[in-house]
C-alpha positions as CSV (number, residue, x, y, z in Angstrom):
1,M,93.0,111.5,90.5
2,D,92.2,112.7,86.9
3,I,95.5,114.0,85.8
4,E,94.4,114.5,82.2
5,K,91.6,116.8,83.4
6,I,94.1,118.8,85.4
7,K,96.3,119.1,82.4
8,Q,93.3,120.4,80.3
9,N,92.7,123.0,83.0
10,A,96.3,123.9,83.1
11,T,96.3,124.7,79.4
12,V,93.8,127.4,80.1
13,L,95.0,128.6,83.5
14,I,98.8,128.7,83.3
15,P,99.1,132.2,81.5
16,T,98.6,134.1,84.8
17,G,101.6,136.4,84.6
18,V,105.3,136.1,85.4
19,A,104.9,137.8,88.7
20,L,102.5,135.2,90.0
21,L,104.6,132.3,88.7
22,S,107.6,133.7,90.6
23,A,105.6,134.2,93.8
24,I,104.3,130.6,93.6
25,Y,107.7,129.3,93.0
26,L,109.1,131.1,96.1
27,L,106.3,129.6,98.2
28,T,106.7,126.1,96.9
29,R,110.4,125.6,96.4
30,G,110.8,124.3,100.0
31,K,113.3,125.3,102.7
32,S,116.5,123.4,103.5
33,N,117.1,122.0,106.9
34,E,120.9,122.1,106.5
35,G,122.6,123.6,109.5
36,K,119.8,122.5,111.8
37,G,121.2,119.0,112.4
38,L,118.2,117.4,110.6
39,K,118.1,115.1,107.6
40,E,116.7,116.7,104.5
41,I,113.6,115.1,103.0
42,P,114.5,115.0,99.3
43,Y,112.5,115.7,96.2
44,P,112.5,112.8,93.7
45,P,115.6,113.2,91.4
46,R,114.8,114.4,87.9
47,S,111.2,115.1,88.7
48,I,109.7,118.2,87.2
49,R,108.1,120.9,89.4
50,W,105.9,122.9,87.2
51,P,105.1,126.6,88.1
52,I,101.8,126.8,90.0
53,F,101.0,123.1,89.8
54,G,104.2,121.6,91.2
55,H,104.4,117.9,90.6
56,M,100.7,117.6,89.8
57,L,101.4,117.5,86.0
58,S,104.1,114.9,86.4
59,M,102.0,112.1,88.0
60,G,101.0,110.2,84.9
61,K,97.7,108.5,84.3
62,V,98.2,106.1,87.2
63,P,99.8,108.3,90.0
64,S,100.5,105.3,92.3
65,K,102.9,103.9,89.6
66,Q,104.8,107.2,89.4
67,I,104.9,107.5,93.2
68,T,106.3,104.0,93.5
69,Q,109.0,104.7,90.8
70,W,110.0,107.9,92.7
71,H,110.4,105.8,95.9
72,K,112.8,103.6,94.0
73,E,114.8,106.7,93.0
74,A,114.5,108.9,96.2
75,G,114.1,106.3,99.0
76,P,111.5,105.6,101.6
77,I,110.6,109.2,102.2
78,Y,110.4,112.2,99.9
79,K,108.4,115.3,99.3
80,I,106.5,116.7,96.3
81,N,104.5,119.8,95.7
82,M,100.9,119.3,94.9
83,G,100.0,122.9,93.9
84,N,100.9,124.9,97.0
85,Q,100.7,121.9,99.3
86,L,103.8,120.1,100.5
87,W,103.1,116.3,100.4
88,I,105.5,113.9,102.2
89,M,105.3,110.4,100.8
90,I,106.3,107.4,103.0
91,S,106.9,103.8,101.9
92,D,108.8,102.4,104.8
93,P,106.3,100.8,107.3
94,L,108.7,101.3,110.3
95,L,109.0,105.0,109.5
96,A,105.3,105.3,108.8
97,H,104.6,103.8,112.2
98,D,106.9,106.3,113.9
99,I,105.2,109.2,112.0
100,F,101.5,108.1,112.2
101,V,101.4,106.2,115.5
102,K,104.2,107.3,117.8
103,A,103.9,110.9,116.7
104,G,100.1,110.5,116.1
105,K,99.1,113.4,118.4
106,S,100.8,115.8,115.8
107,T,100.1,113.9,112.6
108,S,96.4,112.8,112.8
109,S,94.7,115.8,111.4
110,R,93.3,116.2,107.8
111,P,94.2,118.7,105.1
112,Y,91.6,121.3,104.1
113,H,89.7,120.4,101.0
114,R,86.7,122.5,100.1
115,F,84.6,119.7,98.8
116,N,85.4,117.2,101.5
117,V,85.1,119.7,104.4
118,E,82.5,122.3,103.5
119,I,80.3,120.6,100.9
120,Y,80.4,116.9,101.4
121,G,81.2,117.3,105.1
122,R,78.6,120.0,105.9
123,N,81.2,122.2,107.5
124,N,83.6,119.7,109.1
125,R,81.2,116.9,110.1
126,G,81.5,113.1,109.9
127,I,84.7,111.1,110.8
128,V,86.7,110.7,107.6
129,F,87.7,114.2,106.5
130,V,87.4,116.2,109.7
131,Q,90.2,117.7,111.8
132,Y,91.7,115.9,114.7
133,D,90.2,117.6,117.7
134,P,88.1,116.7,120.8
135,Q,84.9,116.8,118.8
136,W,86.3,114.3,116.3
137,K,87.5,112.1,119.2
138,N,84.0,111.8,120.5
139,K,82.6,111.0,117.0
140,R,85.3,108.4,116.4
141,K,84.6,106.8,119.8
142,S,80.9,106.6,118.8
143,A,81.8,105.1,115.4
144,A,84.1,102.5,117.1
145,S,81.3,101.6,119.4
146,L,78.8,101.2,116.7
147,L,81.2,99.1,114.6
148,S,82.8,97.1,117.4
149,P,82.9,93.3,117.2
150,G,80.1,93.1,119.8
151,S,77.8,95.4,117.8
152,V,78.6,93.9,114.4
153,D,78.1,90.4,115.8
154,K,74.5,91.2,116.7
155,Y,73.9,91.4,112.9
156,G,75.7,88.1,112.2
157,E,72.6,86.5,110.8
158,I,72.0,89.4,108.4
159,L,75.6,89.1,107.2
160,E,75.2,85.5,106.5
161,V,71.8,86.0,104.7
162,E,73.5,88.5,102.3
163,A,76.3,86.1,101.6
164,D,73.8,83.3,100.8
165,S,71.9,85.7,98.6
166,M,75.0,86.4,96.6
167,M,75.6,82.6,96.2
168,S,72.1,82.3,94.7
169,R,72.9,84.9,92.2
170,L,76.2,83.4,91.3
171,T,74.6,79.9,90.9
172,K,72.3,81.3,88.2
173,I,75.4,82.8,86.4
174,A,77.3,79.5,86.7
175,D,74.3,77.6,85.3
176,E,74.3,79.9,82.3
177,G,78.0,79.2,81.7
178,I,78.8,82.8,80.7
179,A,81.8,85.0,81.5
180,I,81.0,88.0,83.6
181,N,82.6,91.0,85.2
182,P,81.9,90.2,88.9
183,F,82.2,93.7,90.3
184,K,78.5,94.7,90.5
185,Q,77.7,91.4,92.1
186,V,80.2,91.8,95.0
187,Q,79.3,95.5,95.2
188,L,75.6,94.7,95.6
189,T,76.4,92.3,98.5
190,S,78.7,94.8,100.3
191,L,76.3,97.6,99.8
192,N,73.3,95.5,101.1
193,I,75.3,94.6,104.2
194,I,76.2,98.2,105.1
195,L,72.7,99.4,104.2
196,T,71.1,96.8,106.5
197,L,73.3,97.8,109.4
198,A,73.1,101.5,108.7
199,V,69.5,102.1,107.7
200,A,67.7,98.7,107.8
201,A,67.3,98.6,104.0
202,R,68.6,96.6,101.1
203,C,68.6,96.6,97.3
204,N,66.9,93.8,95.3
205,D,69.3,93.6,92.4
206,I,72.0,95.6,90.5
207,D,69.2,97.5,88.6
208,D,67.7,98.8,91.8
209,P,67.5,102.6,91.7
210,I,68.9,102.9,95.2
211,F,71.9,100.7,94.2
212,L,72.5,102.7,91.1
213,G,72.1,106.0,92.8
214,I,74.4,105.3,95.8
215,N,77.1,103.8,93.6
216,S,76.9,106.8,91.2
217,F,77.3,109.2,94.1
218,I,80.2,107.2,95.7
219,H,82.1,107.0,92.4
220,Q,81.8,110.7,91.6
221,A,82.4,111.8,95.2
222,M,85.8,110.0,95.2
223,I,86.8,111.9,92.1
224,Y,85.7,115.2,93.6
225,S,87.7,114.4,96.7
226,G,90.9,114.6,94.6
227,A,92.7,117.5,92.9
228,A,90.7,117.4,89.6
229,G,87.4,117.9,91.4
230,D,88.5,120.9,93.6
231,L,91.6,122.5,92.1
232,G,91.2,125.6,94.2
233,S,92.1,123.7,97.3
234,F,95.4,122.8,95.8
235,V,96.1,126.1,94.0
236,P,94.2,128.8,95.9
237,S,95.6,131.5,93.5
238,L,93.4,129.9,90.8
239,A,90.3,129.7,92.9
240,W,88.9,132.5,90.8
241,A,88.8,130.3,87.8
242,E,86.8,127.7,89.7
243,R,84.3,130.5,90.7
244,L,84.0,131.6,87.1
245,R,83.1,128.0,86.1
246,G,80.6,127.7,88.9
247,T,82.4,124.7,90.4
248,E,81.2,125.2,94.0
249,K,77.5,125.5,92.9
250,K,77.9,122.4,90.8
251,L,79.4,120.5,93.7
252,R,76.7,121.6,96.2
253,E,74.0,120.6,93.7
254,F,75.7,117.2,93.3
255,V,75.6,116.5,97.0
256,E,72.1,117.7,97.5
257,T,70.6,115.8,94.5
258,K,72.8,112.6,94.5
259,R,73.3,112.1,98.2
260,D,71.0,114.0,100.5
261,S,67.8,113.0,98.7
262,I,68.6,109.3,98.8
263,Y,70.3,109.1,102.2
264,G,67.7,111.4,103.8
265,M,64.9,109.2,102.7
266,L,66.7,106.0,103.9
267,I,67.4,107.5,107.3
268,Q,63.9,108.7,107.9
269,E,62.5,105.4,106.9
270,A,65.0,103.6,109.2
271,I,64.0,105.4,112.3
272,K,60.3,104.4,111.7
273,K,61.1,100.7,111.5
274,E,61.2,98.3,114.3
275,Q,64.4,96.8,113.1
276,D,67.6,98.0,114.8
277,S,70.0,100.1,112.8
278,L,72.9,102.5,113.2
279,A,70.7,105.3,112.2
280,K,68.4,104.7,115.1
281,A,71.4,104.5,117.4
282,M,72.6,107.8,116.1
283,Y,69.2,109.4,116.7
284,E,69.4,108.2,120.3
285,M,72.7,110.0,120.5
286,K,71.0,113.1,119.0
287,E,68.5,113.1,121.8
288,Q,71.4,113.1,124.3
289,G,72.8,116.2,122.6
290,L,75.9,114.4,121.3
291,V,75.2,114.9,117.5
292,D,72.9,116.9,115.3
293,E,71.1,116.2,112.1
294,D,74.0,117.1,109.8
295,D,76.3,114.9,111.9
296,I,74.0,111.9,111.3
297,H,73.8,112.5,107.5
298,V,77.5,112.9,107.0
299,F,78.3,110.0,109.3
300,M,75.9,107.7,107.4
301,S,77.5,108.9,104.1
302,D,81.0,108.1,105.4
303,L,79.9,104.7,106.7
304,I,78.1,103.6,103.5
305,G,80.8,105.0,101.2
306,A,83.6,103.2,103.0
307,G,81.7,100.0,103.7
308,A,80.2,99.6,100.2
309,D,83.3,99.9,98.1
310,T,86.4,98.7,100.1
311,V,85.3,95.0,100.6
312,A,83.8,94.9,97.1
313,V,87.1,96.1,95.5
314,S,89.1,93.6,97.6
315,L,86.8,90.8,96.3
316,Y,87.1,92.2,92.8
317,W,90.9,91.8,93.1
318,T,90.4,88.4,94.6
319,F,88.5,87.2,91.5
320,A,91.2,88.7,89.2
321,I,94.1,87.1,91.1
322,L,92.7,83.7,91.9
323,A,91.3,83.1,88.4
324,Q,95.0,82.6,87.5
325,K,95.9,80.7,90.7
326,P,94.1,77.3,90.6
327,E,96.6,75.9,93.1
328,V,95.6,78.5,95.6
329,Q,91.9,77.8,95.1
330,K,92.6,74.1,95.6
331,K,94.3,74.7,99.0
332,I,91.3,76.8,100.1
333,I,88.9,74.0,99.0
334,D,91.0,71.3,100.7
335,E,90.8,73.2,104.0
336,L,87.1,73.5,103.6
337,E,86.6,69.8,102.8
338,A,88.7,68.9,105.9
339,W,86.3,71.0,108.0
340,K,83.2,69.5,106.4
341,A,84.5,66.0,107.1
342,K,84.3,66.8,110.8
343,N,80.9,68.5,110.8
344,P,77.3,67.6,110.0
345,A,76.2,67.6,106.3
346,G,75.0,71.0,105.2
347,A,76.7,72.9,108.0
348,I,78.3,76.2,107.1
349,P,81.4,77.5,108.9
350,N,80.9,80.3,111.3
351,F,83.4,83.1,111.7
352,H,83.6,83.0,115.5
353,K,83.4,79.2,116.0
354,D,85.4,78.0,113.0
355,R,87.8,80.8,111.9
356,E,90.9,79.0,113.3
357,E,90.3,76.0,111.0
358,F,90.6,78.2,107.9
359,L,94.0,79.7,108.4
360,Y,95.1,79.3,104.7
361,A,91.9,81.1,103.5
362,I,92.7,83.8,106.1
363,C,96.2,84.1,104.6
364,V,94.8,84.4,101.1
365,Q,92.6,87.3,102.2
366,K,95.6,89.1,103.8
367,E,97.8,88.4,100.8
368,V,95.2,89.8,98.4
369,M,95.1,93.0,100.5
370,R,98.8,93.3,100.5
371,F,99.5,92.3,96.9
372,R,96.9,94.6,95.4
373,P,95.6,97.0,98.1
374,V,92.3,98.7,97.5
375,T,93.8,102.1,98.0
376,S,97.1,103.5,96.8
377,F,97.3,106.3,99.4
378,G,94.4,106.0,101.8
379,V,93.1,109.3,103.2
380,P,96.0,111.8,103.7
381,H,97.0,113.0,107.2
382,M,98.2,116.5,108.0
383,A,100.8,117.6,110.5
384,S,99.1,120.0,113.0
385,E,102.4,121.2,114.3
386,D,106.1,120.9,113.5
387,V,107.3,117.5,114.6
388,I,110.7,115.8,114.3
389,V,110.6,112.1,113.6
390,N,113.8,110.0,113.1
391,G,115.8,113.1,112.4
392,Y,113.3,114.4,109.8
393,L,111.4,117.7,110.3
394,I,107.8,117.3,109.4
395,P,106.6,120.9,109.0
396,K,103.3,122.0,110.3
397,G,100.6,121.9,107.5
398,S,102.5,119.3,105.4
399,I,100.3,116.5,104.0
400,L,101.5,113.0,105.1
401,V,100.7,110.1,102.7
402,S,101.2,106.4,103.1
403,S,102.4,105.1,99.7
404,M,100.4,101.9,100.0
405,A,101.4,100.4,96.7
406,A,105.2,100.9,97.4
407,M,104.8,100.0,101.1
408,H,103.2,96.7,100.3
409,M,106.1,95.9,98.0
410,N,108.8,96.9,100.5
411,E,111.5,94.3,100.3
412,K,112.7,95.0,103.8
413,F,109.3,94.2,105.3
414,Y,108.1,91.5,102.9
415,K,110.3,88.7,101.4
416,N,109.9,88.5,97.6
417,P,107.0,91.0,97.7
418,T,106.3,90.8,94.0
419,E,105.2,87.2,94.4
420,F,101.6,86.3,95.4
421,K,102.4,84.0,98.3
422,P,99.6,83.5,101.0
423,E,102.0,81.3,103.0
424,R,103.9,84.3,104.1
425,F,101.2,85.0,106.7
426,M,101.0,81.5,108.2
427,S,102.9,82.8,111.2
428,N,100.6,85.8,111.5
429,T,97.0,84.6,111.2
430,S,95.6,86.9,114.0
431,R,92.4,88.8,113.2
432,M,93.0,91.8,111.0
433,G,91.8,94.2,113.7
434,I,94.3,92.8,116.1
435,A,97.1,92.8,113.6
436,A,96.3,96.4,112.6
437,N,96.7,97.6,116.2
438,T,99.7,95.6,117.3
439,K,103.4,96.4,117.1
440,I,104.6,97.3,113.7
441,E,106.7,94.2,113.2
442,D,103.5,92.1,113.5
443,R,101.3,94.0,111.1
444,D,100.1,92.0,108.1
445,Q,99.2,94.9,105.8
446,F,98.4,98.6,106.0
447,G,95.2,99.2,104.0
448,F,93.2,99.9,107.1
449,G,95.3,102.9,108.0
450,W,97.3,104.0,111.0
451,G,97.0,105.0,114.6
452,R,94.2,107.3,115.7
453,R,92.8,107.3,112.1
454,I,92.7,103.6,111.7
455,C,89.5,102.2,110.0
456,P,86.8,101.4,112.7
457,G,85.2,98.8,110.4
458,I,87.9,96.2,110.2
459,H,85.9,93.5,112.0
460,L,83.0,94.0,109.7
461,A,85.2,93.7,106.6
462,E,86.9,90.5,107.9
463,V,83.5,88.8,108.7
464,E,82.2,89.7,105.2
465,L,85.3,88.2,103.6
466,F,85.1,85.0,105.7
467,N,81.4,84.5,104.9
468,F,82.2,84.9,101.2
469,Y,85.1,82.5,101.1
470,V,83.5,79.6,102.9
471,R,80.4,79.8,100.8
472,F,81.9,80.5,97.4
473,F,84.5,77.8,97.4
474,D,82.1,75.2,98.7
475,R,80.2,75.7,95.4
476,F,82.4,77.2,92.8
477,V,85.9,77.7,91.4
478,I,87.0,80.8,89.4
479,E,88.3,80.3,85.9
480,P,89.5,82.7,83.2
481,E,87.3,83.8,80.3
482,L,88.1,81.8,77.1
483,D,88.8,83.3,73.7
484,A,87.3,82.1,70.4
485,Q,89.9,79.2,70.3
486,G,89.0,78.1,73.8
487,K,92.2,79.4,75.3
488,P,92.2,81.3,78.7
489,I,92.4,85.1,78.4
490,P,94.9,86.3,81.0
491,I,94.0,89.2,83.3
492,D,96.7,91.9,83.5
493,L,97.1,92.6,87.2
494,D,99.3,95.6,86.4
495,D,96.5,97.3,84.5
496,Y,94.5,99.3,87.0
497,S,93.3,102.8,87.6
498,D,93.4,105.2,90.6
499,E,89.7,106.2,91.0
500,G,90.0,108.9,93.7
501,I,90.8,106.9,96.9
502,I,90.1,103.4,95.4
503,V,92.3,101.4,93.1
504,K,90.4,98.9,90.8
505,P,91.7,96.5,88.2
506,A,90.8,97.3,84.6
507,P,87.5,95.7,83.6
508,Y,87.8,92.0,83.1
509,K,85.7,88.9,82.8
510,I,85.9,85.5,84.6
511,R,83.9,82.3,84.6
512,I,82.2,81.1,87.8
513,V,82.2,77.3,87.4
514,H,80.4,74.7,89.6
515,R,82.9,72.6,91.5
516,Q,83.4,69.0,90.6
517,K,82.6,67.1,93.9
């Protein structure tokens, strides 16, 4: 969320008249539930609600940090005004489970956002941003089938080939002995995996035009999905200013030139190939009358966007954290060496056959996702009707947000949450897809979402991470960059930015060093 851009816009747009300010205030000040026997959802104490913009101008450069601070002051649930939208922020996992899972029939819709729904989503298509209705259920069922463990496992060899390809690139970097920012390398691997599954294509290197084009689109689309890219969806009374600036035309041109041209080409090439792909499976569904051309394009965009960045960002956090945790790396390596001692020379662990022998590595993966989640808020839900949960009235139309950063630091759910401690999950080493769909007390982390809207690609993400860990730590260790005096340069894990939906650490460099065997 680009708060600075919103503030720049506000400087121009605020002088709209005292009458308008008064009307907006009356609409957004909220109604009390006193006298109804319900608990009041508070506003954060001492927070400033600006005319027209509500709390949007009070979020700071990194909104997740302000949201977390407000939770410390207001408790596990509070409300804020984002323009004329009422947002309800939740940091208590138990309460979130009651809202998103137990009351999921009423809390699984999505808020209207012009860019997400009309422009990116081609009038409510895809599975990420569309409303919760029977049509979405059918699409979600199809996505779950296409990304099920059985379907993903058919591509097991492809996943392993991409992991091996990444190791070859990292070997060259280790041979050179230089410090690098690893993000593009992990991003290339993640993108190639999802491209191979989706459209039977891959990029050769980080300078490939397809790689550059898709990543440019994904990065900018995430920004446009927030308030700064579509202010009129948050403050409809100022939509006229967006029209004067030609914002909608700009957004449509962006999608047509940056997404449709590339994805359209990849999809058409995929259906001509002999190799199986999700695009070909979608076209079979089209022949059955289940989807149309626009459905296919937006679904592929959802799939590639989610699949390319989430695993890459998790691995990016992994490098940043473990560069400063040699003792954690040693335990992963010890586990790997114990496995190698029982297996033929040159053998590589397989997710299905050998996962249970890498429980510490599994715990590290889970702890990275908890300690530094790839998203601060996920994709917001919307209440489709009034619903009462634990004595709180959730009004129809309110936006429901998991405060992921605060939730993963919840002291009632995690002991000593500010410590990076993989061992906390040794009693909960079940597969992430199982843990995400179990009773709330047994969940490991919440980055994959909730209930009916939970991510359908959990199994794919877990296999990708496993393939990386067992290959990388067989060859390398992660060490910090060195300064001119040869001293390690620490990586500030509290220095990060909210880039739309994704949260990335500030740019850093590490060294990939050949292991001493």
